[in-house]
C-alpha positions as CSV (number, residue, x, y, z in Angstrom):
1,M,-168.7,-2.8,-167.0
2,A,-165.6,0.3,-166.3
3,K,-163.2,-2.7,-167.0
4,G,-165.1,-3.7,-169.5
5,E,-164.7,-0.4,-171.3
6,G,-161.5,-0.1,-170.6
7,A,-160.3,-3.2,-172.1
8,E,-162.3,-2.7,-175.5
9,S,-161.0,0.8,-175.8
10,V,-157.8,-0.7,-175.0
11,S,-157.5,-3.2,-177.6
12,A,-159.0,-0.9,-180.2
13,A,-156.4,1.5,-179.8
14,G,-154.0,-1.8,-180.2
15,L,-155.4,-2.7,-183.3
16,L,-155.5,1.1,-184.5
17,Q,-152.1,1.3,-184.1
18,P,-150.8,-1.3,-186.7
19,S,-153.2,0.2,-189.7
20,I,-151.9,4.1,-188.5
21,L,-148.1,2.2,-189.1
22,K,-149.0,0.8,-192.3
23,Q,-150.5,4.5,-193.9
24,E,-146.9,6.4,-192.7
25,E,-145.3,3.8,-194.5
26,L,-147.4,4.1,-197.6
27,I,-147.1,7.6,-197.3
28,H,-143.1,7.3,-197.0
29,S,-143.0,5.0,-199.7
30,K,-145.0,7.2,-202.2
31,K,-142.7,10.0,-200.9
32,E,-139.5,8.4,-202.0
33,S,-141.0,6.9,-205.4
34,K,-141.5,10.9,-206.0
35,A,-137.9,11.6,-205.0
36,K,-136.3,8.9,-207.3
37,L,-134.5,11.1,-210.0
38,S,-136.2,10.7,-213.6
39,I,-133.6,9.5,-216.5
40,C,-134.1,13.5,-218.2
41,S,-132.7,14.1,-214.0
42,K,-130.2,12.1,-214.4
43,V,-128.8,13.0,-218.3
44,C,-129.2,16.7,-217.4
45,Y,-126.5,16.3,-214.3
46,A,-124.3,14.2,-216.9
47,I,-124.6,17.0,-219.2
48,G,-123.5,19.0,-216.2
49,G,-119.8,17.2,-216.5
50,A,-118.6,17.9,-219.7
51,P,-117.7,21.3,-219.9
52,Y,-114.5,20.6,-217.4
53,Q,-113.5,17.3,-219.9
54,I,-113.8,19.3,-222.7
55,T,-111.7,22.2,-221.8
56,G,-109.1,19.8,-219.9
57,C,-108.6,18.0,-222.9
58,A,-108.2,21.6,-225.8
59,L,-106.2,23.3,-223.1
60,G,-103.8,19.8,-222.2
61,F,-103.5,19.0,-226.1
62,F,-103.4,21.8,-227.6
63,L,-102.0,24.8,-225.5
64,Q,-98.2,23.7,-225.5
65,I,-98.6,24.0,-229.6
66,Y,-100.4,27.2,-229.5
67,L,-98.1,29.3,-227.4
68,L,-94.9,27.7,-229.2
69,D,-96.1,28.2,-232.8
70,V,-99.0,30.6,-233.4
71,V,-97.8,32.8,-229.9
72,Q,-94.4,32.2,-231.0
73,M,-92.9,32.4,-227.6
74,D,-90.0,31.3,-225.7
75,P,-90.4,27.9,-224.9
76,F,-88.9,28.9,-221.3
77,Y,-91.8,31.2,-221.2
78,A,-94.6,28.8,-222.1
79,S,-92.8,25.9,-219.6
80,I,-93.1,28.7,-216.9
81,I,-96.9,29.3,-217.5
82,L,-98.3,25.8,-218.4
83,F,-96.4,24.9,-214.8
84,V,-97.9,27.5,-213.1
85,G,-100.9,26.9,-214.0
86,R,-101.0,23.7,-213.2
87,A,-99.4,24.4,-209.8
88,W,-102.1,27.0,-209.3
89,D,-105.1,24.4,-209.9
90,A,-104.0,22.0,-207.4
91,V,-104.0,25.4,-205.1
92,T,-107.3,26.1,-206.1
93,D,-109.3,23.0,-205.9
94,P,-109.3,23.1,-201.5
95,L,-109.7,26.9,-201.6
96,V,-113.0,26.7,-203.4
97,G,-113.8,23.8,-201.2
98,F,-113.6,26.0,-198.4
99,F,-115.2,28.2,-199.3
100,I,-117.9,26.3,-200.4
101,S,-118.4,24.4,-197.4
102,K,-118.6,28.2,-195.7
103,S,-121.2,29.5,-198.1
104,S,-125.2,29.5,-197.0
105,W,-127.9,27.8,-198.5
106,T,-129.9,29.9,-200.5
107,C,-133.0,29.6,-202.9
108,F,-131.4,28.4,-205.7
109,G,-129.3,25.9,-203.0
110,R,-125.8,26.0,-201.7
111,L,-123.7,24.6,-204.8
112,M,-125.3,25.4,-207.8
113,P,-125.0,29.7,-207.4
114,W,-121.5,28.8,-207.6
115,I,-121.8,27.0,-210.9
116,V,-124.3,29.6,-212.1
117,F,-122.0,32.7,-211.5
118,S,-118.8,30.8,-212.3
119,T,-120.0,29.7,-216.2
120,P,-120.0,33.5,-217.8
121,F,-116.6,34.6,-216.3
122,A,-114.7,30.8,-217.2
123,V,-116.1,31.3,-220.5
124,I,-114.7,35.2,-221.7
125,S,-111.3,33.7,-219.6
126,Y,-110.9,30.8,-221.6
127,F,-111.9,32.7,-225.2
128,L,-109.1,35.2,-224.2
129,I,-106.4,32.4,-223.7
130,W,-106.9,31.7,-227.3
131,F,-106.4,35.6,-228.1
132,V,-103.2,36.6,-229.2
133,P,-102.7,40.1,-227.8
134,D,-101.5,43.2,-230.4
135,I,-99.0,43.7,-227.4
136,S,-94.8,43.0,-227.9
137,R,-94.6,42.7,-224.3
138,G,-96.4,41.6,-221.3
139,Q,-97.8,38.6,-223.3
140,V,-96.1,36.1,-220.9
141,M,-98.7,37.8,-218.3
142,W,-101.4,38.0,-219.9
143,Y,-101.7,34.3,-220.4
144,L,-100.4,33.5,-217.0
145,F,-103.5,35.6,-216.2
146,F,-106.1,34.6,-218.0
147,Y,-104.7,31.0,-217.6
148,C,-104.8,31.1,-213.9
149,T,-107.8,33.1,-213.8
150,F,-109.5,30.2,-215.8
151,Q,-108.3,27.1,-213.4
152,T,-109.8,29.1,-210.7
153,L,-113.2,29.6,-212.3
154,V,-113.4,26.2,-213.2
155,T,-112.8,24.9,-210.4
156,C,-115.4,27.1,-209.0
157,F,-117.9,25.1,-211.6
158,H,-116.6,21.2,-211.0
159,V,-115.7,21.3,-207.2
160,P,-119.3,22.2,-206.3
161,Y,-120.8,20.2,-209.4
162,S,-118.9,16.9,-208.0
163,A,-120.5,17.3,-204.7
164,L,-123.6,17.8,-205.7
165,T,-124.3,14.1,-206.2
166,M,-124.9,13.8,-202.4
167,F,-127.5,16.6,-202.8
168,I,-129.8,15.7,-205.8
169,S,-131.0,12.4,-204.4
170,R,-131.8,10.5,-200.5
171,E,-131.0,7.1,-202.3
172,Q,-127.5,5.7,-202.7
173,S,-128.8,3.7,-205.9
174,E,-130.1,6.4,-207.7
175,R,-127.0,8.9,-207.0
176,D,-125.1,5.9,-208.1
177,S,-127.3,5.7,-211.6
178,A,-126.9,9.3,-212.1
179,T,-122.3,8.6,-211.6
180,A,-122.9,6.4,-214.2
181,Y,-124.5,8.5,-216.4
182,R,-122.2,11.2,-215.4
183,M,-118.9,9.0,-216.0
184,T,-120.3,8.4,-219.8
185,V,-120.7,11.9,-220.7
186,E,-117.5,13.2,-219.5
187,V,-115.6,10.2,-221.5
188,L,-117.8,11.5,-224.3
189,G,-116.2,15.1,-223.0
190,T,-112.5,14.1,-223.7
191,V,-113.3,13.0,-226.8
192,L,-115.5,15.6,-227.9
193,G,-112.6,18.3,-226.4
194,T,-109.7,17.1,-228.5
195,A,-112.4,16.0,-231.7
196,I,-113.6,19.8,-231.6
197,Q,-110.2,21.9,-231.4
198,G,-108.3,19.3,-233.8
199,Q,-110.6,19.6,-237.1
200,I,-111.0,23.4,-237.1
201,V,-107.4,23.8,-236.4
202,G,-106.3,21.0,-238.6
203,K,-108.4,22.5,-241.3
204,A,-106.6,25.8,-241.0
205,D,-103.0,24.0,-240.6
206,T,-103.5,22.7,-244.0
207,P,-105.2,25.2,-246.4
208,C,-105.6,23.7,-250.0
209,I,-103.9,26.5,-251.6
210,S,-102.2,25.8,-255.5
211,D,-99.1,27.2,-256.7
212,P,-99.3,30.1,-258.8
213,P,-99.3,29.8,-262.3
214,F,-96.7,32.2,-263.1
215,L,-94.2,30.4,-260.8
216,N,-91.4,28.6,-262.5
217,P,-87.7,27.5,-262.2
218,N,-87.0,30.6,-264.1
219,Y,-87.4,33.0,-261.6
220,S,-85.0,34.1,-259.3
221,S,-85.2,32.8,-255.3
222,V,-86.0,36.3,-254.2
223,V,-89.4,36.2,-255.5
224,L,-89.8,32.4,-254.2
225,E,-89.1,33.8,-250.9
226,E,-91.7,36.4,-250.4
227,V,-94.2,34.2,-251.8
228,N,-93.5,32.2,-249.0
229,I,-93.2,34.7,-246.7
230,T,-96.9,35.8,-247.9
231,R,-98.4,32.5,-247.9
232,D,-96.6,32.1,-243.5
233,T,-98.3,35.2,-242.6
234,G,-101.6,34.2,-244.5
235,S,-101.9,30.8,-242.6
236,L,-100.5,32.4,-239.7
237,S,-102.9,34.2,-239.5
238,D,-105.6,31.9,-240.2
239,T,-104.3,29.8,-237.7
240,R,-104.9,31.9,-235.1
241,N,-108.7,32.7,-235.7
242,A,-109.2,28.9,-236.2
243,Y,-108.1,29.2,-232.5
244,M,-110.5,31.5,-231.8
245,I,-113.6,30.2,-233.4
246,A,-112.5,26.8,-231.8
247,A,-112.7,28.6,-228.3
248,G,-115.8,30.4,-229.1
249,V,-117.3,26.4,-230.2
250,I,-116.2,25.4,-226.9
251,G,-117.4,28.3,-224.7
252,G,-120.9,28.3,-226.6
253,I,-121.0,24.3,-225.7
254,Y,-120.1,25.2,-222.1
255,I,-122.9,27.7,-221.4
256,L,-125.5,25.1,-222.9
257,C,-124.2,22.5,-221.0
258,A,-124.2,25.1,-217.5
259,T,-127.6,26.2,-218.5
260,V,-129.0,22.3,-218.6
261,L,-127.6,21.6,-215.4
262,S,-129.3,24.7,-214.0
263,V,-132.7,24.2,-215.0
264,G,-132.6,20.4,-215.3
265,V,-131.4,19.4,-211.9
266,R,-132.9,20.5,-208.5
267,E,-130.2,21.0,-205.8
268,R,-132.5,18.3,-202.7
269,Q,-131.9,20.2,-198.7
270,G,-131.2,16.7,-197.5
271,K,-130.7,15.7,-193.7
272,T,-127.3,16.9,-193.5
273,T,-127.8,20.3,-194.6
274,E,-131.0,20.1,-192.0
275,S,-129.4,19.1,-189.3
276,A,-125.9,21.2,-189.5
277,N,-125.7,24.7,-191.1
278,T,-122.4,23.8,-192.8
279,I,-120.9,21.4,-194.8
280,Y,-117.0,20.0,-194.5
281,Y,-115.0,19.8,-197.7
282,Y,-112.3,17.8,-195.6
């Protein structure tokens, strides 16, 4: 009887094991379905890629024109500002990636704090790039400082944002889908940045002003020259204001996109971060 009871217990245990495995598979599949990204999360993640493209296109298309025509800077110094800013951007990418890899996990994640805390300072420095200071000397240092500062801060935004793809889901298909959403929004961001800056500044550059009725060929050239000087001064101040308005609009879009990203996307602590305390950038 003892042998029979032992055989029955072994057979019962053998029957129970497949059912337990099936239950575990069902639980695991439910967890995976819950871990899948919703369309809202993918859209929120994609919107986070717009600020880098919008600001980059605005600076790439209009900064040189702004320094030469609005600030009326010497072309040599304008080229130095553009060159040093680009070179500094190449230096900050690996540096920011190194510091992010050494940062610890927080309640908000490892990457999201970099995105959130760099946003307000990046917007301020971006706005000051398009502001003409009332100083005769030091304009070159002004634009060089704030241009390099913005490049550093936008790198603190974009590098963790690019790495965030690996931490929004454990499923490769979900990551690929989110990346497709992101690339679509980034393409739209390049068009949007050029369109916003171009439309606002273009209206200031081509004002519809009719000639005063008292002007006629009988007036001397001195009077005509004085009127032209007044017009040039007025159009220059209007153009400066237009550049600042465009910077304010783009800065507002920057903050809005960063807010949507931080609220709508949850950074997940994957297996790699659970097993290792640091992630490596290189």
